[in-house]
C-alpha positions as CSV (number, residue, x, y, z in Angstrom):
1,M,56.0,21.8,7.5
2,S,53.3,21.4,6.6
3,A,51.5,18.5,8.5
4,L,50.3,16.8,5.0
5,T,52.3,13.2,4.9
6,T,49.4,11.3,3.7
7,K,48.4,9.5,0.7
8,T,45.3,10.8,1.7
9,D,46.1,14.6,1.8
10,F,47.0,14.5,-1.7
11,K,44.3,14.8,-4.5
12,H,46.4,15.7,-7.7
13,V,50.2,14.4,-7.0
14,S,51.1,10.8,-5.6
15,Y,52.1,10.0,-1.9
16,L,54.3,7.6,-2.4
17,W,57.1,7.4,0.4
18,D,57.5,4.4,2.4
19,E,58.5,5.1,6.1
20,A,59.8,1.1,6.3
21,E,61.7,1.4,2.9
22,A,63.6,4.7,3.6
23,S,64.6,3.5,7.0
24,K,66.8,1.2,5.3
25,L,68.6,4.3,4.1
26,A,69.0,5.8,7.0
27,G,72.4,8.3,6.9
28,D,73.0,7.6,3.5
29,E,72.1,10.5,1.4
30,V,73.0,9.5,-1.7
31,G,70.7,6.4,-1.6
32,L,67.9,8.5,0.2
33,L,68.2,10.9,-3.0
34,I,67.8,7.9,-5.8
35,Y,64.7,6.9,-3.6
36,R,63.5,10.4,-3.6
37,S,63.9,10.8,-7.2
38,N,62.6,7.7,-8.2
39,L,59.3,8.0,-6.4
40,L,59.3,11.7,-8.0
41,G,59.5,9.8,-11.6
42,A,57.0,7.6,-10.9
43,D,54.2,10.3,-11.5
44,L,54.0,11.8,-14.1
45,R,52.1,14.4,-12.9
46,L,55.5,15.5,-11.1
47,T,57.9,15.8,-14.4
48,N,57.7,14.5,-17.6
49,Y,60.0,11.3,-18.8
50,G,63.8,12.4,-18.8
51,G,63.0,15.9,-17.2
52,G,63.8,17.2,-14.6
53,N,67.2,16.5,-12.4
54,T,66.8,16.4,-8.1
55,S,70.5,16.5,-6.1
56,C,71.6,16.2,-2.6
57,K,75.2,17.4,-1.0
58,A,76.5,15.7,1.5
59,M,80.1,15.1,3.3
60,A,82.5,12.6,2.0
61,K,86.1,12.4,2.4
62,D,88.2,13.6,0.2
63,P,90.9,11.2,-1.9
64,L,93.5,13.3,-2.2
65,T,93.4,14.9,1.5
66,G,91.6,12.7,4.1
67,D,89.4,15.6,5.1
68,E,86.2,15.9,4.8
69,T,84.3,18.3,1.7
70,E,80.9,18.6,0.8
71,V,80.1,16.5,-2.3
72,M,76.9,17.3,-4.5
73,W,75.3,14.3,-6.1
74,V,73.3,15.1,-8.9
75,K,71.3,13.8,-11.9
76,G,74.2,13.5,-14.7
77,S,73.4,14.1,-18.4
78,G,70.3,12.5,-20.3
79,G,68.7,9.5,-17.6
80,D,65.2,9.5,-16.3
81,L,64.3,9.9,-12.9
82,G,61.8,7.3,-12.5
83,T,65.1,4.5,-13.1
84,L,67.6,6.4,-11.6
85,K,70.6,4.8,-10.7
86,K,74.0,6.0,-9.0
87,S,75.3,5.3,-12.2
88,G,73.1,8.3,-13.5
89,L,74.6,10.9,-11.0
90,A,77.3,13.1,-11.2
91,A,79.4,14.0,-7.8
92,L,81.1,17.6,-8.3
93,Y,83.1,18.8,-4.9
94,V,80.6,21.8,-3.7
95,N,83.4,24.0,-3.2
96,R,85.5,23.8,-6.6
97,L,81.8,24.5,-8.4
98,R,80.9,27.6,-6.5
99,N,84.8,28.8,-7.0
100,L,84.1,29.2,-10.3
101,K,82.0,32.1,-10.6
102,N,85.4,34.1,-9.8
103,I,86.2,33.1,-13.3
104,Y,82.8,33.3,-15.3
105,Q,83.0,36.4,-18.0
106,G,79.4,36.4,-18.4
107,I,76.7,34.9,-20.3
108,A,78.2,35.4,-23.6
109,H,80.9,32.8,-22.4
110,E,78.3,30.5,-20.5
111,D,78.4,27.3,-22.7
112,E,82.6,27.7,-21.8
113,M,81.4,26.9,-18.3
114,V,80.3,23.4,-19.6
115,E,83.8,22.1,-19.8
116,L,84.8,23.8,-16.7
117,F,82.9,21.0,-14.7
118,N,84.9,18.6,-15.2
119,H,87.2,20.2,-13.0
120,C,84.6,19.9,-10.4
121,I,84.2,16.3,-10.7
122,Y,84.4,14.1,-7.5
123,D,83.9,10.7,-8.6
124,L,85.7,10.2,-11.5
125,S,83.1,7.1,-12.4
126,S,80.6,9.2,-12.4
127,K,78.1,10.6,-14.9
128,A,79.1,13.5,-17.3
129,P,77.6,16.9,-15.6
130,S,74.3,17.9,-16.9
131,I,73.6,21.7,-18.1
132,D,71.3,22.3,-14.6
133,T,74.7,21.4,-12.2
134,P,74.8,25.3,-11.1
135,L,71.4,26.0,-10.7
136,H,71.6,22.7,-8.0
137,G,75.4,24.1,-6.9
138,F,74.6,27.9,-5.4
139,L,71.5,26.7,-3.9
140,P,72.3,25.9,-0.2
141,F,69.7,23.7,0.6
142,K,71.0,19.9,1.0
143,H,67.9,18.3,-1.0
144,I,66.2,19.8,-3.9
145,D,63.8,19.2,-6.5
146,H,64.1,20.3,-10.1
147,L,60.9,19.5,-11.7
148,H,58.7,19.9,-14.7
149,P,55.0,19.6,-13.5
150,D,51.8,20.7,-15.8
151,A,50.5,22.4,-13.2
152,A,53.0,24.4,-12.4
153,I,54.2,25.0,-15.5
154,A,50.2,26.5,-16.3
155,I,51.1,29.0,-13.9
156,A,54.9,29.6,-15.1
157,A,53.6,30.3,-19.4
158,A,50.5,32.5,-18.1
159,K,50.9,36.4,-19.2
160,D,50.9,37.5,-15.8
161,G,52.4,34.0,-13.9
162,E,55.1,36.2,-11.6
163,Q,52.0,38.0,-9.8
164,I,49.4,35.1,-9.7
165,T,52.9,33.3,-8.3
166,K,52.9,35.7,-5.2
167,E,49.4,36.2,-4.6
168,L,48.9,32.3,-4.8
169,F,51.8,31.5,-2.1
170,G,51.9,34.6,-0.1
171,G,55.3,35.1,-1.4
172,T,57.0,32.2,-0.3
173,I,57.4,31.0,-4.0
174,G,59.9,33.4,-5.8
175,W,59.7,34.2,-9.1
176,V,62.9,33.9,-11.7
177,G,61.7,34.7,-15.3
178,W,62.8,32.3,-18.4
179,Q,66.6,32.6,-18.9
180,K,68.1,29.7,-20.9
181,P,69.2,26.6,-18.2
182,G,73.0,27.4,-17.6
183,F,75.5,29.0,-15.1
184,D,74.0,32.5,-15.5
185,L,70.6,30.9,-14.5
186,G,71.9,29.8,-11.2
187,L,73.5,32.3,-9.8
188,Q,69.9,34.0,-10.4
189,L,68.7,31.4,-8.4
190,R,70.6,32.5,-5.6
191,Q,69.8,35.9,-6.1
192,C,66.9,35.4,-6.2
193,L,66.9,33.2,-2.6
194,D,69.3,36.3,-1.3
195,E,66.2,38.7,-2.1
196,N,63.9,36.5,-0.7
197,P,65.6,34.7,2.4
198,G,62.9,31.7,3.8
199,I,61.2,31.4,0.7
200,R,60.4,27.9,-0.3
201,G,60.8,27.1,-3.9
202,I,61.0,29.1,-6.9
203,M,59.3,29.2,-10.4
204,L,61.0,29.6,-13.3
205,G,59.2,31.9,-16.0
206,S,58.1,29.2,-18.5
207,H,60.1,26.2,-17.7
208,G,59.3,24.8,-14.4
209,L,59.6,24.3,-10.8
210,F,62.9,24.5,-8.1
211,T,62.1,22.7,-4.5
212,W,64.0,21.7,-1.6
213,G,64.2,21.0,2.1
214,D,66.9,19.8,4.3
215,T,66.1,16.3,4.3
216,A,65.3,13.5,1.6
217,Y,61.3,13.5,3.1
218,E,61.6,17.5,3.3
219,S,62.1,18.0,0.1
220,Y,59.8,15.2,-1.1
221,I,56.7,16.8,0.8
222,N,57.8,20.3,0.0
223,T,57.8,19.7,-3.6
224,L,54.3,17.3,-3.3
225,E,52.5,20.1,-1.2
226,V,53.6,22.8,-4.0
227,I,52.5,21.4,-6.7
228,E,49.2,20.2,-5.2
229,K,48.6,24.0,-4.5
230,C,49.1,25.1,-8.1
231,A,46.4,22.2,-9.2
232,E,44.4,23.1,-6.7
233,Y,44.3,26.6,-7.9
234,L,43.9,25.6,-11.2
235,E,41.0,23.2,-11.2
236,S,39.3,25.7,-8.6
237,S,39.7,28.4,-11.9
238,Y,38.4,26.1,-14.7
239,G,35.3,27.3,-16.4
240,K,35.3,31.0,-14.6
241,K,36.3,32.5,-17.8
242,G,34.5,30.1,-19.9
243,P,34.1,26.9,-21.1
244,V,37.4,25.7,-21.3
245,F,39.6,25.9,-25.2
246,G,36.7,28.3,-25.9
247,G,34.3,25.1,-26.0
248,Q,33.7,22.1,-28.6
249,K,34.0,23.1,-32.0
250,I,33.7,19.4,-33.5
251,E,32.4,16.1,-31.9
252,S,35.2,13.2,-31.8
253,L,34.4,9.8,-34.0
254,D,33.4,7.1,-31.6
255,A,36.2,5.1,-30.4
256,E,36.3,2.3,-32.7
257,N,36.1,4.8,-35.9
258,R,39.2,7.1,-34.4
259,K,41.2,3.7,-34.3
260,K,40.1,2.9,-38.1
261,Q,40.3,6.0,-39.6
262,A,43.8,6.6,-37.8
263,A,45.2,3.3,-39.4
264,A,43.9,4.3,-42.3
265,L,45.5,7.6,-42.7
266,A,48.8,6.9,-40.4
267,P,51.2,5.2,-43.2
268,V,50.1,7.9,-45.4
269,L,51.3,10.3,-43.3
270,R,54.5,8.0,-42.2
271,G,55.6,8.6,-45.9
272,F,55.5,12.6,-45.6
273,C,57.3,12.2,-42.1
274,S,59.7,10.4,-43.9
275,S,60.7,12.2,-46.8
276,K,64.7,12.3,-44.7
277,Q,65.1,9.1,-42.8
278,H,62.5,6.2,-42.4
279,M,60.2,7.5,-39.0
280,I,58.0,5.3,-36.5
281,G,55.1,6.6,-35.5
282,H,52.3,6.3,-32.3
283,F,49.3,7.2,-32.1
284,T,47.1,8.1,-28.7
285,D,43.2,9.1,-28.8
286,D,43.5,10.4,-25.5
287,A,40.7,12.6,-23.7
288,R,43.2,15.5,-22.7
289,V,44.0,15.5,-26.5
290,L,40.1,15.5,-28.0
291,E,39.2,18.4,-26.0
292,F,42.2,20.7,-27.4
293,I,42.5,19.2,-31.1
294,N,38.3,19.1,-30.8
295,S,38.4,23.1,-29.7
296,N,37.6,26.4,-31.0
297,E,40.7,27.5,-29.5
298,L,42.9,24.9,-31.4
299,G,43.4,27.5,-34.3
300,R,44.9,29.8,-32.1
301,L,46.7,28.3,-29.7
302,A,48.5,25.3,-31.8
303,P,50.8,27.7,-33.7
304,L,51.7,29.4,-30.7
305,G,54.1,26.3,-29.8
306,T,55.2,24.6,-26.5
307,S,56.5,26.9,-23.7
308,C,59.0,25.0,-21.7
309,P,62.1,23.6,-23.3
310,D,61.4,19.8,-22.6
311,H,58.3,19.8,-24.4
312,F,59.5,21.6,-27.4
313,L,63.1,19.7,-27.8
314,R,60.7,16.6,-28.3
315,T,57.9,18.1,-30.1
316,K,59.5,20.8,-32.4
317,I,58.2,24.2,-32.7
318,S,54.8,23.4,-33.4
319,P,52.5,20.8,-34.8
320,L,50.9,20.2,-38.1
321,V,47.0,21.1,-38.0
322,L,45.1,18.9,-40.5
323,N,42.6,20.3,-43.1
324,L,40.6,16.9,-42.5
325,A,36.8,15.6,-41.8
326,P,37.0,13.3,-39.0
327,D,34.8,11.4,-41.0
328,E,36.6,11.6,-43.9
329,D,36.6,9.1,-46.9
330,L,40.1,8.0,-46.6
331,S,39.7,5.0,-49.5
332,D,41.0,7.2,-52.5
333,I,44.6,7.4,-51.1
334,A,46.0,9.5,-54.3
335,S,43.3,12.0,-54.1
336,I,44.0,12.2,-50.1
337,K,47.9,12.5,-50.7
338,E,47.3,15.2,-53.4
339,R,45.6,17.3,-50.8
340,L,47.8,16.3,-47.9
341,A,51.2,17.0,-49.9
342,P,50.5,20.8,-49.7
343,E,50.1,21.0,-46.0
344,F,53.3,19.4,-45.4
345,E,55.4,21.4,-47.9
346,A,53.8,24.7,-46.1
347,Y,54.9,22.8,-42.3
348,R,58.6,22.4,-44.2
349,Q,58.8,25.9,-45.4
350,M,57.5,27.4,-42.3
351,Y,60.0,25.4,-40.3
352,A,62.9,26.6,-42.8
353,D,61.4,30.2,-42.5
354,Y,61.9,29.5,-39.1
355,Y,65.6,28.3,-39.1
356,E,66.9,31.1,-41.4
357,A,64.7,33.8,-39.2
358,C,66.4,32.4,-35.5
359,K,69.8,31.0,-37.0
360,H,73.4,32.5,-35.3
361,A,76.8,32.2,-37.9
362,N,77.9,29.0,-35.9
363,S,74.3,27.1,-35.7
364,P,74.1,23.9,-36.7
365,A,72.7,22.7,-40.0
366,V,68.7,22.5,-40.4
367,R,67.4,19.3,-39.4
368,D,64.6,17.5,-40.2
369,K,62.0,19.7,-41.4
370,N,59.0,17.3,-41.2
371,P,56.4,17.6,-38.2
372,V,56.4,15.5,-35.0
373,I,53.4,15.9,-33.7
374,I,50.3,15.7,-36.0
375,L,46.6,16.7,-35.1
376,Y,44.1,15.1,-37.0
377,P,41.1,16.9,-35.0
378,G,38.1,14.1,-34.4
379,V,40.5,11.6,-34.1
380,G,43.8,12.0,-32.1
381,L,47.6,12.6,-32.5
382,F,50.1,11.0,-34.7
383,S,53.3,11.4,-33.5
384,F,56.3,10.4,-36.3
385,S,60.1,10.3,-34.6
386,K,63.4,7.9,-35.1
387,D,62.3,4.9,-32.7
388,K,58.7,4.0,-30.9
389,Q,59.9,5.5,-27.4
390,T,60.8,9.0,-28.7
391,A,57.5,9.0,-30.6
392,R,55.4,7.7,-27.9
393,V,57.6,10.3,-25.5
394,A,56.9,13.4,-27.7
395,A,53.0,12.7,-27.8
396,E,53.2,12.0,-23.7
397,F,55.1,15.5,-24.2
398,Y,52.8,17.4,-25.8
399,T,50.0,15.8,-24.1
400,N,52.2,17.6,-21.1
401,A,51.9,20.9,-23.4
402,I,48.2,20.7,-23.6
403,N,47.9,20.5,-20.1
404,V,50.1,23.8,-19.5
405,M,47.8,25.8,-22.1
406,K,44.7,24.8,-20.5
407,G,45.6,25.8,-17.0
408,A,46.9,29.0,-18.6
409,E,44.1,29.6,-20.5
410,A,42.1,28.9,-17.1
411,I,43.4,31.5,-15.2
412,S,45.3,33.7,-17.6
413,E,46.7,34.4,-21.3
414,Y,48.8,30.9,-22.3
415,T,52.1,32.2,-23.7
416,S,55.1,30.5,-25.5
417,L,58.7,31.2,-26.1
418,P,59.5,33.7,-28.6
419,H,60.8,32.0,-31.8
420,Q,64.4,33.2,-31.4
421,E,64.3,31.9,-27.5
422,A,62.8,28.5,-28.7
423,F,65.4,28.5,-31.7
424,N,68.3,28.6,-28.8
425,I,67.6,25.9,-26.8
426,E,66.6,23.3,-30.4
427,Y,69.8,24.4,-32.1
428,W,72.3,25.2,-28.7
429,L,75.6,24.0,-29.3
430,L,75.6,21.7,-26.6
431,E,72.5,20.3,-27.5
432,E,73.9,19.3,-31.1
433,A,77.2,18.4,-29.2
434,K,74.9,15.6,-27.5
435,L,73.2,14.7,-30.5
436,Q,76.2,13.9,-32.6
437,R,77.3,11.8,-29.0
438,M,74.4,9.5,-29.5
439,P,75.3,5.8,-31.2
440,K,74.8,5.4,-34.6
441,P,71.6,4.5,-36.0
442,K,71.4,0.3,-35.9
443,A,70.6,-0.9,-39.8
444,L,67.0,-1.4,-39.5
445,S,66.2,1.7,-37.0
446,G,63.2,2.7,-38.0
447,K,62.0,0.3,-39.9
448,I,58.6,-2.2,-39.2
449,A,58.7,-5.8,-39.8
450,L,55.4,-8.0,-39.8
451,V,56.6,-11.7,-39.8
452,T,53.8,-14.3,-39.7
453,G,54.3,-17.6,-37.3
454,S,56.9,-15.3,-35.6
455,A,55.9,-16.8,-31.8
456,G,58.3,-19.9,-32.2
457,G,61.0,-21.4,-34.7
458,I,62.5,-19.3,-37.4
459,G,59.7,-16.7,-37.2
460,K,60.2,-16.0,-34.1
461,A,64.0,-16.4,-34.5
462,I,63.9,-13.9,-38.0
463,A,61.7,-11.5,-35.3
464,K,64.6,-11.4,-33.1
465,K,67.6,-10.7,-35.5
466,F,65.2,-7.5,-36.7
467,A,64.8,-6.2,-33.3
468,D,68.7,-6.8,-32.2
469,E,69.3,-4.7,-35.9
470,G,67.1,-2.2,-34.2
471,A,63.5,-2.4,-36.1
472,V,60.1,-2.6,-34.3
473,V,58.5,-6.3,-35.0
474,V,54.5,-7.1,-35.3
475,L,54.3,-10.6,-33.5
476,N,51.8,-12.6,-34.6
477,D,50.8,-16.6,-34.3
478,M,47.3,-18.0,-35.1
479,N,48.3,-19.8,-30.8
480,A,47.0,-16.9,-28.5
481,E,48.5,-18.5,-25.7
482,R,52.1,-18.9,-28.1
483,L,52.0,-15.2,-29.3
484,Q,51.0,-14.2,-25.6
485,G,54.9,-15.9,-24.5
486,A,56.4,-13.7,-27.5
487,G,55.4,-11.1,-26.5
488,E,56.5,-12.2,-22.8
489,E,59.6,-13.1,-23.9
490,F,60.4,-10.1,-26.5
491,K,59.1,-7.7,-23.4
492,A,61.4,-8.5,-21.4
493,A,64.4,-8.6,-23.7
494,Y,64.1,-5.2,-25.6
495,G,61.1,-3.0,-24.1
496,A,57.5,-2.6,-24.7
497,D,58.0,-0.2,-27.3
498,S,59.9,-2.5,-29.6
499,Y,56.4,-4.8,-30.3
500,T,53.2,-5.2,-30.5
501,T,51.1,-8.4,-31.2
502,A,48.3,-9.8,-33.1
503,V,46.6,-13.0,-33.6
504,L,46.6,-14.4,-37.0
505,N,45.8,-17.1,-39.5
506,V,46.9,-15.9,-42.4
507,T,43.9,-18.1,-44.2
508,S,41.6,-15.2,-42.7
509,A,40.7,-11.6,-44.2
510,D,39.9,-10.1,-41.1
511,E,42.4,-11.0,-39.5
512,I,45.1,-9.6,-42.2
513,A,43.5,-6.7,-41.8
514,A,43.5,-6.5,-38.8
515,A,46.9,-7.5,-38.0
516,F,47.9,-4.8,-40.7
517,D,45.8,-2.2,-38.9
518,A,47.5,-2.9,-35.3
519,A,50.5,-2.4,-37.6
520,A,49.7,1.4,-38.3
521,L,48.0,2.4,-35.1
522,A,51.2,1.3,-33.0
523,F,53.9,2.1,-35.4
524,G,52.5,3.9,-38.3
525,G,53.0,1.6,-41.1
526,V,55.1,-1.7,-42.7
527,D,58.6,-2.2,-44.3
528,I,59.5,-5.6,-44.0
529,I,57.2,-8.4,-44.4
530,V,58.2,-11.5,-44.0
531,N,56.0,-14.5,-45.0
532,N,56.8,-17.4,-42.8
533,A,53.9,-19.3,-41.3
534,G,53.3,-22.4,-42.8
535,L,52.7,-26.1,-42.3
536,S,53.7,-29.4,-43.5
537,I,52.2,-32.9,-44.4
538,S,53.9,-35.4,-45.7
539,K,52.1,-38.4,-47.6
540,T,51.6,-40.7,-50.6
541,I,49.8,-39.7,-53.7
542,A,47.4,-42.2,-52.4
543,D,47.1,-41.2,-48.8
544,H,47.0,-37.8,-49.6
545,T,43.0,-35.8,-49.2
546,E,41.2,-32.8,-50.5
547,Q,41.6,-31.6,-47.2
548,D,45.2,-31.5,-46.9
549,W,45.5,-30.1,-50.7
550,D,43.3,-27.4,-49.5
551,L,44.8,-26.9,-45.9
552,L,48.9,-27.0,-47.8
553,Y,47.8,-24.3,-50.6
554,D,45.5,-22.2,-48.7
555,V,48.4,-21.2,-45.5
556,L,51.1,-21.8,-48.2
557,V,50.1,-20.2,-51.1
558,K,46.5,-18.1,-50.4
559,G,48.5,-16.7,-47.4
560,Q,51.6,-15.4,-48.8
561,F,49.3,-14.0,-51.7
562,F,47.0,-12.2,-49.1
563,V,50.0,-11.3,-46.8
564,T,51.3,-9.7,-49.4
565,Q,48.8,-8.1,-51.2
566,A,48.1,-6.1,-47.9
567,A,51.6,-5.7,-47.1
568,A,51.8,-3.8,-50.4
569,A,48.9,-1.6,-50.1
570,V,50.3,-0.3,-46.4
571,M,53.6,0.4,-48.9
572,K,52.1,2.0,-51.3
573,K,50.2,4.5,-49.2
574,Q,54.4,5.1,-48.1
575,D,55.5,5.4,-50.6
576,I,58.8,5.0,-49.4
577,G,59.7,1.2,-50.4
578,G,59.9,-1.9,-48.3
579,D,60.5,-5.9,-48.8
580,V,58.3,-8.8,-49.2
581,L,61.0,-11.8,-48.1
582,N,59.1,-15.3,-48.3
583,I,60.3,-18.0,-46.4
584,V,60.1,-20.9,-48.7
585,S,62.0,-24.5,-49.3
586,K,64.2,-26.5,-51.0
587,N,61.6,-28.6,-51.3
588,A,59.9,-25.8,-53.7
589,L,63.0,-27.2,-56.6
590,V,63.9,-30.6,-55.6
591,S,61.6,-33.3,-56.5
592,G,61.0,-36.0,-53.6
593,P,58.6,-39.2,-52.6
594,N,55.8,-38.6,-50.3
595,N,55.4,-34.5,-51.1
596,A,52.9,-33.7,-54.0
597,G,51.3,-31.7,-51.8
598,Y,53.6,-29.5,-50.1
599,G,56.1,-29.8,-52.5
600,S,54.1,-28.0,-55.3
601,A,52.8,-25.2,-53.2
602,K,56.0,-24.2,-52.2
603,A,56.7,-24.4,-55.6
604,A,53.8,-22.1,-56.1
605,Q,55.4,-19.6,-53.7
606,L,58.3,-19.6,-55.0
607,H,57.1,-18.2,-58.4
608,L,54.3,-16.4,-56.2
609,S,57.6,-14.7,-55.5
610,R,59.2,-14.3,-58.9
611,L,55.5,-12.3,-60.3
612,N,55.0,-10.5,-57.5
613,A,58.3,-9.2,-57.3
614,A,57.9,-8.6,-61.5
615,E,55.1,-6.4,-60.3
616,L,56.3,-4.7,-57.3
617,G,59.5,-3.2,-58.2
618,A,58.3,0.0,-60.1
619,D,56.3,0.6,-55.9
620,G,60.5,0.1,-54.3
621,I,58.9,-3.2,-53.0
622,R,61.7,-5.8,-53.3
623,V,60.5,-9.1,-52.9
624,N,62.5,-12.2,-52.5
625,V,62.7,-15.9,-51.1
626,V,64.7,-17.7,-48.7
627,N,64.6,-21.8,-49.0
628,P,65.3,-23.5,-45.9
629,D,65.7,-26.6,-45.5
630,A,65.7,-29.3,-42.2
631,V,65.4,-26.5,-40.4
632,I,64.2,-28.6,-36.9
633,S,64.8,-26.9,-33.7
634,D,61.1,-25.3,-32.4
635,S,59.7,-25.3,-35.6
636,N,56.0,-25.8,-35.3
637,I,56.4,-27.6,-39.4
638,W,57.9,-31.1,-37.5
639,A,54.8,-31.6,-35.9
640,G,51.4,-32.8,-37.0
641,G,52.8,-36.4,-38.3
642,W,55.6,-34.5,-41.0
643,A,58.4,-36.0,-39.0
644,E,57.4,-39.1,-39.3
645,G,56.0,-39.3,-43.1
646,R,59.6,-38.1,-43.8
647,A,61.6,-40.6,-41.8
648,K,59.5,-42.9,-42.7
649,A,59.8,-41.7,-46.6
650,Y,63.5,-41.9,-46.7
651,G,63.4,-45.5,-44.4
652,I,65.2,-44.3,-41.3
653,T,64.0,-42.8,-37.7
654,V,62.2,-39.9,-36.5
655,A,65.8,-39.7,-34.0
656,E,68.0,-40.3,-36.9
657,L,66.4,-37.5,-39.5
658,P,68.9,-34.4,-38.1
659,A,72.3,-36.2,-38.9
660,Y,70.5,-37.6,-41.4
661,Y,69.6,-34.1,-43.2
662,A,73.1,-32.6,-42.3
663,K,74.8,-35.7,-43.9
664,R,73.2,-35.4,-47.4
665,T,74.2,-31.9,-47.2
666,L,77.8,-30.1,-48.9
667,L,79.0,-28.8,-45.9
668,N,78.0,-31.5,-43.6
669,K,75.3,-29.2,-41.4
670,I,72.4,-29.0,-39.6
671,I,70.5,-25.5,-40.4
672,L,68.9,-24.0,-37.8
673,P,66.3,-20.9,-37.5
674,E,69.6,-18.3,-36.8
675,D,70.6,-19.1,-40.2
676,I,67.1,-18.0,-41.9
677,A,67.1,-15.4,-39.5
678,N,71.0,-13.8,-40.9
679,A,69.8,-14.6,-45.2
680,C,66.1,-12.2,-43.9
681,F,68.7,-9.8,-42.9
682,S,71.0,-9.7,-46.1
683,F,68.1,-8.9,-47.8
684,A,66.7,-6.6,-45.5
685,G,69.6,-4.7,-44.3
686,G,70.6,-2.3,-46.7
687,L,73.2,-3.8,-48.3
688,L,71.1,-6.0,-50.9
689,S,68.9,-2.9,-51.6
690,K,69.2,-3.3,-55.6
691,S,67.8,-7.1,-55.6
692,T,64.6,-8.1,-56.4
693,G,63.0,-11.3,-57.5
694,N,66.1,-13.5,-55.8
695,V,66.3,-17.1,-54.0
696,L,69.1,-17.7,-51.6
697,N,69.7,-21.1,-50.5
698,V,70.5,-21.6,-47.0
699,D,70.3,-25.7,-47.1
700,G,74.0,-26.2,-46.4
701,G,74.7,-27.2,-49.7
702,V,72.2,-29.5,-51.0
703,A,73.3,-29.9,-55.1
704,T,69.8,-30.8,-56.0
705,A,68.1,-27.6,-54.9
706,F,70.9,-25.6,-56.7
707,V,68.9,-22.7,-58.7
708,R,69.2,-23.2,-62.3
């Protein structure tokens, strides 16, 4: 084994092994497997998110006989190496797994073997075995890594990758040509080892890399060394055949204008990509992406598609390249849509033709024909999928594919999988079965919600309810510190892909525009707007000032109008409808003392909602109202003297207000932020999709506030 054992010995991969941490796991081979796997998964240069698998073989006591038997622990179906835990491993009897070759009837019966893996399970509570299980099982080594590093795949996807591998490693890395993962590939790996004793790994054509060792550390170091050597070879080759990707064809816009163009176009693209179901978007203008999409070779390489199965399963057979200038004037949305519509239709037809040409008698039905990856030369890459994480990961995988193309072109010529082979992976019955086992989407899956004033009180409760139901959320508040706290809370509860933030004062046109740009860049657009931001002032007519009056109307009425105006513009770009929900108040309908400014502003909000509903219905945009009353918990509305003002108006103390409000209702109930959130969900969750211009009172039953 080489002496490369420190961080400084590696330039292209990260050496993360900590001997002190590893020593705590001495004698625990499974623990060391998990430790090694997490280190490998922490470096995206070694493997993609959710890609690759690792294993170890160790002796364990047979629960039936009490005898020592060899058990293989291998990453099970699904999961990610970087976050792998013991619960994500499958544990199988090695002898039983290897004995399956005695009943294997050939590659035509490949899929039948997967069910038989269940007869080999040692730990009945472990994860279901993946299709890659036999690839580890037929190799004799104690620890094995199967990864998809860009540097190795670049060689594996090169036209003469086999010869390059042989020369680069001096025959110490074997080669197995492209073969769909499964039982037969496992047998081929063992045959390669038998024919090349002493090799330290095997390159899989167009696919990835197998490396191993007798200990977890030896496997880890071997893996790093092989990938490091591949990366060094690629780096030394760049420029020898000429400029990367044939050189630059167009100039990128500067960073600010790339973001501006992307924000303007993303809702249009999202609308096209959501023709079958609502999609969530992601945008990146990573330097590696720009180098590719601005190059002379984009037109030749992009249609070829990707080579590694992990790549094209997430990015589709090929991307859509937009025929737009980087500085295209995007202000005339109708014209842009008219130009792009034939491009999307051509892509859908291409995908349909691919399906028809490659399908088998028992193939699953054709899936969504829209592109996942959209390339805008000079601007960046858009990806669209069922949720934010899947869209983001698709963009990461296509960036990996760009790395592969760059490397393969530098040393030889890039080759992608033939369409039939790609189809056989994409529409594999086992892959379809995996998709069918996935949980059904939640009511708001694929939806994007922007809730004003969502860093506390009612707004945060609404945002949480929407996130619970599958939506991604644009959190905003005029208080940056309060907004940061809400963001941290959402990240802990729902993950970083569930939300984005934007400081927003609804009286600022610039901040409104910036918030919708943030929504477009983070997710592709917006589907649900909740106008919740507000304040309250309770004073007598004599005490009211012009400043009070203007502030109430600026925030409540003008704020609601201009946020709705911006939302409608985005929704019309998408052309897939949407919801505007306005949090008004029972005070819009009830006349009470010391409430002229607030109550009249709420009445204006209510009627403005009806006017907007009448105008926007033709675009499939619904506008509805939720009328709360006395929501005291965690609410900003009770700050700034409102509570004192209302208590004074009713002749009671501030401490008596909650009980007073509850007692005056027909149901004698205190209203909580969660009650308002549930009302909002009732409008946006799909059951009331044909309802607009309506008012839903959530006030415990205040008879004087009945709509009549």
